[in-house]
N, C-alpha and C positions, 0 to 999 in steps of 0.2 A: 478427400472422401470422408463424408460424415458417417455414413453407414453403408450397408450393402445396397441400399436403395436411394440414397441421397448423396449428390455430389455438390460441394460448395466451391465455387470458383473465387479466385482472389489471390491476395498476396499475404504471406506470413512473414513475421519478423525473423531475425537471426540473433536474437538476444542471447540464446543459449551458447552460441559461438563466442560472443563477447564475454559471457560468464566463464567459460572454460579457458579461454586464451588470455584474458586480461584480469578479470576480477579474482579468479581462484588463485593464481600465483601470488598476487599481492596479499590477499586475505590470509593465505595459509600460514604466513610467518607471524600472524597476530592471534592465532587461535588459542594458544596457551594463555595469553593475557586476557582474552575475552572470556574464557571459561572461569576466571576468577571473579567476574562481575555478576551482579544480580540480573534477572531477566530484563527488567526495564532498561538497565544500563547497557546490556548487550544490544537490544533493539535500537537504542539511541545511537550507539556507535555505528551500527550497521546502516541505519537510515542516513546518517551524515556522510559516511563513507560512500554508500551507494549513490546518493544524490550527487555528491561531488564528482565521482568518477564518470557518471553519465554526462554531467554538465561540462566536465573538462574535455571529454572526447567528442561530444556531439553538440555542444553549445548550450547556452542558458535555457533555451526552450527546446527540450528533447522530446516533446510530446509526440506520440504516434498512436493514432486510433487503433485499438486492438493489440496493443503492445504489452506483453508481460515477460518476466524474466526467463521463463522456461518455454516460451513459444507454444503455450497450450491453447491460446485463443484460436478460434476459427479464423480462416483466411478472410481478409477484408477486401471488398470491392470499391469502397468509398470511405470518406471520412478524412479528417485532418492528417496529412502526411502519411496516409495509409499505404503508400507505395515505398516508403523509406525502409531500408533494411534493418535499422536499429532504432530503438526508442521505446518509451513506456507511456501508456495512458495513465489517467489519475489513479485507478485502482491497481494498475501494475506497479506504479511508484510506491503507493502506500503499502502494498504487500511485499515489496522487495526485501526489506530487512527481515521480515518473518520467513520468507523463502530461504534466505541465506542462513538464518538461524536454524531452520529445520534441516537444510542440506548438510550443514557442518555439525549437526547434533549439539548445538550450543544451548538448546532448551529441551526440556522433557517432551518428547514427541508422543508419549502415551496418553496424555491428557488433552485439555482444551487450550493450553498455552499457545500452541502454534495454529489456532483456528483461522487466523488471517493468512496462513500459507496454504498452498494447494494440498500438501500432504495432510496438514491438520484439518482442512476443510473436508477432504475426502473422508477422513476418519469420522468427523462430526456428522456428515451426511449419512453415513452408513449406520452409525450408532444411534442417531436421533431421528431417523426416517425423514431427513431434511432434503428437499429436492434441489438438485443442481440444474438450474434452468437458464443459465447465462448464455447458451449457444445461440447462433443466428436463427435457428429454426425453433427456438423456444425450448429446446431440449438440453442435454448435458453439454457443458463446455470443458470437459476433462477436469472438472473441479478447479478451474481457474476462477477466482472470486471476481465478481463485478461489484459495482457500487450498491446494487440492491441487496446482494448477499451480505455485504459488510454492514448494512443497516439493520440486519436481522440476527447476526450472531455476536458473540461476546456479551458484555453487559454494559448497560448505559451508566455513564458517570454523571452526566446531566444533559438536559435538553433545553433548547430555546425555541420559542415560537418565531414565526416569520417576523422580521424586524426587531428581534430581541437583542439584548446585549448581555454578555456574561457578567455576573456580579463578582465582587472580590471573593466571596465565599465559593463561587463556582471555580474561579481560577486557582484557588488553593487546592482544589481536588485534582487538577490536571497534572499528568506526569508523562514522561517520555514514552512513546509507543502508542498513545491514545490516538484513535482515528476520529477525525472531524467529518461526519457524514451528513450530506444534504442531498436533496433530490438530484440525482445524476452526477454527483461529484463527491470526491473524498480527498482529504489531505491527512497528514500525520504530524503529531506534536513531537518536537525534539527539544533537548536542553542544551544550551550553550552558555558556559560560564555562569551557571546558576539561574539563568533566565529561560523562560519557555518561549519557543519559537514554533513556526509552522512551515512545513514544506509541502509542495504539491507538484504535479506535472500538469500543465494546462491551467485551467481555472482563471481567477481574476486577481490573485494576490501576488504570488511569487514572480510571475512573468513581468509585472510592472517594476519589480526591483532587480531586474536583470538576471533572474534565476536564483537569487540569494534568499536565505531564510528571512522570514518576517515575524515580528512579535506576535505571540499567540492571541492576545486579547483583541488587537486590531483585526487580525486575520479571521478569527471566529466571528467577530461582528460583521465583517464584510460577507462571509459565507451565509450568515443568517439574514442578510438584507432583504432577500426576496424568496427565502425558503426556510422552513423549519430545519433545525440542526440537532443532531444527536451525536454527542461525544461518547465513544465506545472503547472498551478495554477488554483484553483477554489475559493480561498479565497480572501477577500479584500486585497488590497495592504496595507502594513504597512506604517505609516508615515516615510518619509526620513529626 
Protein backbone atom coordinates (compact mmCIF):
# COMPACT_ATOMS: atom_id res chain seq x y z
CA UNK A 1 0.00 0.00 0.00
CA UNK A 2 1.62 3.25 -1.15
CA UNK A 3 -1.08 5.51 0.26
CA UNK A 4 -4.80 5.48 0.92
CA UNK A 5 -5.44 5.68 -2.82
CA UNK A 6 -2.49 3.87 -4.44
CA UNK A 7 -1.69 0.17 -4.18
CA UNK A 8 1.62 -1.13 -5.55
CA UNK A 9 1.88 -4.82 -6.30
CA UNK A 10 5.14 -6.70 -6.28
CA UNK A 11 7.74 -8.31 -4.05
CA UNK A 12 9.74 -6.74 -1.24
CA UNK A 13 13.06 -7.96 0.12
CA UNK A 14 13.64 -9.33 3.61
CA UNK A 15 17.04 -7.78 4.18
CA UNK A 16 15.93 -6.39 7.54
CA UNK A 17 15.48 -9.97 8.70
CA UNK A 18 19.07 -10.73 7.63
CA UNK A 19 20.21 -7.53 9.38
CA UNK A 20 18.54 -8.51 12.65
CA UNK A 21 19.36 -12.23 12.69
CA UNK A 22 22.85 -12.34 11.14
CA UNK A 23 24.51 -8.94 10.78
CA UNK A 24 23.60 -7.42 14.16
CA UNK A 25 24.86 -10.29 16.37
CA UNK A 26 28.22 -10.30 14.55
CA UNK A 27 28.61 -6.54 14.45
CA UNK A 28 27.60 -5.96 18.07
CA UNK A 29 30.82 -7.43 19.43
CA UNK A 30 32.89 -4.94 17.38
CA UNK A 31 31.08 -1.70 18.21
CA UNK A 32 33.51 -0.58 20.91
CA UNK A 33 36.51 -0.84 18.60
CA UNK A 34 34.62 0.84 15.76
CA UNK A 35 33.80 3.83 17.96
CA UNK A 36 37.54 4.47 18.38
CA UNK A 37 37.92 5.08 14.64
CA UNK A 38 37.39 8.20 12.53
CA UNK A 39 34.18 8.38 10.46
CA UNK A 40 35.86 7.41 7.17
CA UNK A 41 37.52 4.44 8.86
CA UNK A 42 34.19 3.36 10.36
CA UNK A 43 32.45 3.48 6.99
CA UNK A 44 35.37 1.64 5.40
CA UNK A 45 35.17 -1.20 7.92
CA UNK A 46 31.39 -1.45 7.59
CA UNK A 47 31.51 -1.39 3.78
CA UNK A 48 34.02 -4.25 3.70
CA UNK A 49 32.15 -6.21 6.36
CA UNK A 50 28.75 -5.67 4.76
CA UNK A 51 29.89 -6.56 1.26
CA UNK A 52 31.68 -9.66 2.50
CA UNK A 53 28.76 -10.98 4.53
CA UNK A 54 26.29 -10.54 1.66
CA UNK A 55 28.77 -12.16 -0.74
CA UNK A 56 29.36 -15.05 1.67
CA UNK A 57 25.68 -15.79 2.26
CA UNK A 58 24.24 -15.01 -1.18
CA UNK A 59 27.11 -15.38 -3.65
CA UNK A 60 29.45 -13.06 -5.52
CA UNK A 61 26.56 -11.44 -7.37
CA UNK A 62 23.95 -10.60 -4.71
CA UNK A 63 22.31 -7.88 -6.82
CA UNK A 64 18.55 -7.55 -6.39
CA UNK A 65 16.59 -4.76 -8.07
CA UNK A 66 14.91 -2.68 -5.39
CA UNK A 67 16.98 -4.11 -2.56
CA UNK A 68 18.04 -1.97 0.42
CA UNK A 69 19.14 -2.95 3.92
CA UNK A 70 15.94 -1.80 5.65
CA UNK A 71 13.37 -2.99 3.06
CA UNK A 72 12.23 0.60 2.53
CA UNK A 73 12.02 0.33 -1.24
CA UNK A 74 8.65 -0.03 -2.90
CA UNK A 75 7.73 -3.60 -3.90
CA UNK A 76 9.04 -4.55 -7.34
CA UNK A 77 7.22 -6.32 -10.15
CA UNK A 78 10.18 -6.67 -12.52
CA UNK A 79 13.93 -6.22 -12.72
CA UNK A 80 17.04 -8.35 -12.12
CA UNK A 81 16.35 -10.95 -9.38
CA UNK A 82 13.37 -8.86 -8.25
CA UNK A 83 11.69 -11.94 -6.79
CA UNK A 84 14.66 -12.94 -4.60
CA UNK A 85 14.14 -12.68 -0.87
CA UNK A 86 17.53 -11.13 -0.07
CA UNK A 87 19.94 -8.87 -1.96
CA UNK A 88 20.98 -5.28 -2.58
CA UNK A 89 20.90 -3.11 -5.67
CA UNK A 90 23.73 -0.66 -6.33
CA UNK A 91 22.44 2.17 -4.15
CA UNK A 92 21.41 -0.31 -1.46
CA UNK A 93 24.98 -1.62 -1.36
CA UNK A 94 26.58 1.85 -1.38
CA UNK A 95 24.32 3.09 1.42
CA UNK A 96 24.67 -0.07 3.52
CA UNK A 97 27.70 1.05 5.61
CA UNK A 98 26.05 4.41 6.24
CA UNK A 99 22.84 2.68 7.30
CA UNK A 100 24.78 0.51 9.75
CA UNK A 101 26.72 3.50 11.10
CA UNK A 102 23.48 5.40 11.71
CA UNK A 103 21.68 2.38 13.19
CA UNK A 104 24.43 1.76 15.74
CA UNK A 105 25.14 5.46 16.43
CA UNK A 106 28.69 5.17 15.16
CA UNK A 107 28.57 8.62 13.53
CA UNK A 108 26.96 11.87 14.59
CA UNK A 109 23.38 11.63 13.35
CA UNK A 110 22.53 15.28 14.03
CA UNK A 111 24.46 16.65 11.03
CA UNK A 112 25.03 15.72 7.40
CA UNK A 113 27.59 12.95 8.00
CA UNK A 114 25.03 10.15 7.54
CA UNK A 115 23.23 11.79 4.59
CA UNK A 116 23.85 8.63 2.55
CA UNK A 117 21.71 6.69 5.06
CA UNK A 118 17.91 6.76 5.14
CA UNK A 119 17.87 8.42 8.58
CA UNK A 120 20.34 11.06 7.47
CA UNK A 121 18.60 11.56 4.14
CA UNK A 122 15.25 12.07 5.85
CA UNK A 123 16.76 14.71 8.12
CA UNK A 124 18.44 16.36 5.12
CA UNK A 125 15.21 16.40 3.09
CA UNK A 126 13.22 17.95 5.91
CA UNK A 127 15.83 20.58 6.80
CA UNK A 128 16.78 21.53 3.22
CA UNK A 129 13.35 21.21 1.56
CA UNK A 130 14.84 18.48 -0.63
CA UNK A 131 12.33 16.17 -2.35
CA UNK A 132 12.35 12.41 -1.82
CA UNK A 133 11.16 11.26 -5.23
CA UNK A 134 12.58 7.75 -5.57
CA UNK A 135 9.32 5.84 -5.33
CA UNK A 136 7.72 3.91 -8.17
CA UNK A 137 5.07 6.55 -8.67
CA UNK A 138 7.60 9.40 -8.59
CA UNK A 139 6.77 10.20 -4.98
CA UNK A 140 8.39 9.36 -1.66
CA UNK A 141 10.26 6.11 -1.26
CA UNK A 142 10.42 6.28 2.54
CA UNK A 143 13.72 8.20 2.29
CA UNK A 144 15.53 5.24 0.75
CA UNK A 145 18.23 6.85 -1.41
CA UNK A 146 18.47 5.93 -5.05
CA UNK A 147 21.26 6.74 -7.50
CA UNK A 148 19.80 10.10 -8.47
CA UNK A 149 19.58 11.17 -4.81
CA UNK A 150 23.20 10.22 -4.24
CA UNK A 151 24.35 12.35 -7.16
CA UNK A 152 22.73 15.42 -5.59
CA UNK A 153 23.67 15.23 -1.91
CA UNK A 154 27.00 15.34 -0.13
CA UNK A 155 29.81 17.31 -1.76
CA UNK A 156 31.73 16.63 -4.93
CA UNK A 157 35.35 15.53 -4.58
CA UNK A 158 36.00 15.55 -8.32
CA UNK A 159 34.10 14.93 -11.53
CA UNK A 160 34.94 13.28 -14.85
CA UNK A 161 33.40 13.79 -18.27
CA UNK A 162 32.24 10.83 -20.27
CA UNK A 163 35.34 8.92 -21.36
CA UNK A 164 37.52 10.65 -18.77
CA UNK A 165 40.27 9.15 -16.62
CA UNK A 166 41.15 10.28 -13.08
CA UNK A 167 44.45 12.10 -12.79
CA UNK A 168 47.00 11.25 -10.09
CA UNK A 169 45.88 14.45 -8.35
CA UNK A 170 42.25 13.25 -8.45
CA UNK A 171 43.18 9.91 -6.92
CA UNK A 172 45.07 11.60 -4.09
CA UNK A 173 41.77 13.19 -3.05
CA UNK A 174 39.87 9.89 -2.81
CA UNK A 175 39.20 8.35 0.59
CA UNK A 176 37.13 5.47 2.00
CA UNK A 177 33.39 6.08 1.96
CA UNK A 178 33.39 8.20 -1.19
CA UNK A 179 30.62 7.30 -3.61
CA UNK A 180 31.31 6.92 -7.33
CA UNK A 181 28.11 8.14 -8.99
CA UNK A 182 27.23 7.90 -12.66
CA UNK A 183 23.96 7.87 -14.53
CA UNK A 184 21.92 5.01 -13.09
CA UNK A 185 24.68 3.42 -11.01
CA UNK A 186 26.78 3.96 -7.89
CA UNK A 187 29.65 2.22 -6.12
CA UNK A 188 31.72 2.95 -3.02
CA UNK A 189 35.45 3.43 -2.36
CA UNK A 190 37.16 1.33 0.31
CA UNK A 191 40.73 1.09 1.56
CA UNK A 192 42.57 -2.23 1.79
CA UNK A 193 46.15 -2.30 3.10
CA UNK A 194 46.72 1.32 2.17
CA UNK A 195 45.36 1.10 -1.39
CA UNK A 196 42.02 2.39 -2.70
CA UNK A 197 39.54 -0.13 -4.07
CA UNK A 198 35.99 -0.04 -5.40
CA UNK A 199 32.94 -2.08 -4.42
CA UNK A 200 29.51 -2.30 -6.04
CA UNK A 201 26.47 -4.50 -6.43
CA UNK A 202 25.66 -5.13 -10.06
CA UNK A 203 27.50 -2.88 -12.49
CA UNK A 204 30.37 -3.69 -14.81
CA UNK A 205 33.44 -3.94 -12.59
CA UNK A 206 33.20 -6.09 -9.45
CA UNK A 207 31.06 -8.90 -10.97
CA UNK A 208 33.84 -9.56 -13.52
CA UNK A 209 36.20 -10.16 -10.59
CA UNK A 210 33.93 -12.70 -8.90
CA UNK A 211 32.48 -10.12 -6.53
CA UNK A 212 35.82 -9.05 -5.08
CA UNK A 213 37.05 -5.44 -4.66
CA UNK A 214 38.75 -3.85 -7.68
CA UNK A 215 41.39 -1.11 -7.80
CA UNK A 216 39.78 2.32 -7.66
CA UNK A 217 41.58 3.97 -10.58
CA UNK A 218 40.65 1.25 -13.05
CA UNK A 219 37.12 1.02 -11.67
CA UNK A 220 36.39 4.75 -11.86
CA UNK A 221 37.75 4.80 -15.42
CA UNK A 222 35.39 1.98 -16.39
CA UNK A 223 32.45 3.78 -14.76
CA UNK A 224 33.24 6.91 -16.79
CA UNK A 225 33.58 5.04 -20.07
CA UNK A 226 30.10 5.97 -21.29
CA UNK A 227 28.78 8.37 -18.62
CA UNK A 228 29.99 11.39 -16.64
CA UNK A 229 31.07 10.50 -13.10
CA UNK A 230 30.85 12.44 -9.83
CA UNK A 231 32.82 11.23 -6.81
CA UNK A 232 30.95 12.44 -3.73
CA UNK A 233 31.56 12.62 0.03
CA UNK A 234 29.60 13.34 3.19
CA UNK A 235 32.35 12.53 5.70
CA UNK A 236 35.14 14.76 7.04
CA UNK A 237 38.29 14.78 4.94
CA UNK A 238 41.00 12.53 6.29
CA UNK A 239 44.35 14.20 7.09
CA UNK A 240 46.73 14.23 4.15
